[in-house]
N, C-alpha and C positions, 0 to 999 in steps of 0.2 A: 811337623807336617806329615800327613798320612802318605805312605809311599804308594806309587802307582801300581796298577796291576801288572803282573809278570809279562803279559802280552804286550803291553806298552814299553816296558823297560827294555825289551829286546828288539824293538823295531829297528829296521835298518835305517841308517842316515844317508842323506844325498851326498854325493862326493865333493860338492863345492858349498862354501859358505853361503853364497848368494841364493842357494835353493832352499835355505831354511826360512821359516816363516819369520818376518820382521827384519830380515837381513838383505839389505841392498848394497850397492857398491861401496857407499860410504861407510856403513857399519862393518863390512867385510874388511875394508881397509884398516879401521880401528882394531879388529881382531888380529889382522896380520901384524899391525904395528906392535901387538902384545905378544907376538911370536906363535899365534894360533892360526894355522894354515887350513885345517880340515875340521869339519863338524865333530868328529870323534874326539879331538883333542879339547873339547869343551865340556865333555862329560865330567861330572863331579866338581866342576870349578865353582867357586864362590862368586856370584855376581857383584857383590859388594866390593870385593877385592879387585875384580876386574875393572870396575869403575875407577876405584882409587888408583890402580896402576896405570889406567889410561891418563888420568889427570896428571899423575907424576910424570909419565913418559912425555907428554906434550907440553908440561909446564903451563897448563891452563886448566881452568875449571870448566868442565863440560856441563851442558844442560842436564838437569837431573833426569829428563826424559831418556837420556842416553842409559843411565841405570835402569830405568824401567824397561828398556829394550833388552838389556843385559839379562835382567831377570827372566823376561819372557823367553829368551833363547835358551838360556840354561835350564829352565824348567822343561821346555820342550825336548831338548837333547836328552835330558834325564829321564824321559818318558811320559811327561806331562801332556796335556792337550795343547794344540795350536791355538793361542789367544793372542789378540792384539796387545801391543806393549801397553797401552793405557789401562788394560785390566790389572796392571801390577803397581799403579801409582799409589792406591791405598795402602798396599803392603810396604812400599818404600817409605811413606810418610809414617806408618805405625813403627817401622824400624827406627827411624831417626828420632821420633818422639820418645820412644823407649830408651834410645842411647843418650838422649839429653837428660832423661830423668835419673840414669845411672851414672852420670858423670860425676867425678870428684869435685870437692869444693873448688870455687873458681880460683883461689890463691894457691891451690895444690895441685893443679892439673898435671897428670903424668905425662911423660913424653910418649909419643905413639911407638908402638913395638912392630915388627913385621907382621905379626898375626892379628894386631889390633890397630887399624889406621886411625890417624888423627880425626876427630870430628870435624865435619864440614861446618864452619862457622861463619857468621857475619862479622866482619872486622871493621874498624873505622880508621880512615886515612886522616892526614892532617886537616883536610878540609872538612871533615866531618861526615863524609858520605859513606854509606854502607857498601861494602863490596864482599863477595863469597871468597873464602879461602880455607886452607887447611890450617889448623893451629888451635891454640888454647881459646876457649870462649872468653869474650870480654868480661871484666869484673864490673860490679856497680861503681867502684872507685875510678874506673876509666871512662865512665859516661856511656855505659851500654844501653841505657833507656829502660827497657822493661825489667832488666835484671834476669830474664830467661835466655837459655841458650835456644837459638832459633833452629828450626829445622829447614832442610833444602826448600826452595821455593817451589811451587807447584808449576806445572808445565802450561 
């Protein structure tokens, strides 16, 4: 990705999270849940890891649009233009499509490491319904349907 002009990189940030574009009370609360209390603490962070950490911290899978919001906020804080979160949906989808292509063979999926979170995958419960979760992609022998690793659903 092309780095922003020096004038944008050094712009002053507002003192409160809620004063950033795309951040309201709920998103600010999510940042605080992750230990981020000011906009300056977002500089240089990985939005994909922020999303992963939020899902782990809350023990629930958040809507992928939250990831789009994290991308928008991090890009802005790092000097990019203020854009609505939905402008980053295509980036998220490309990222997960690429991650699915690079995934190891289904029977030998490696365990996630701190610097490489588990893929977000659709899993099957006993009733056969699909649910999103972290973990190993389903293998064709377990009845995954298409045999492809799915990407997160669209917003």
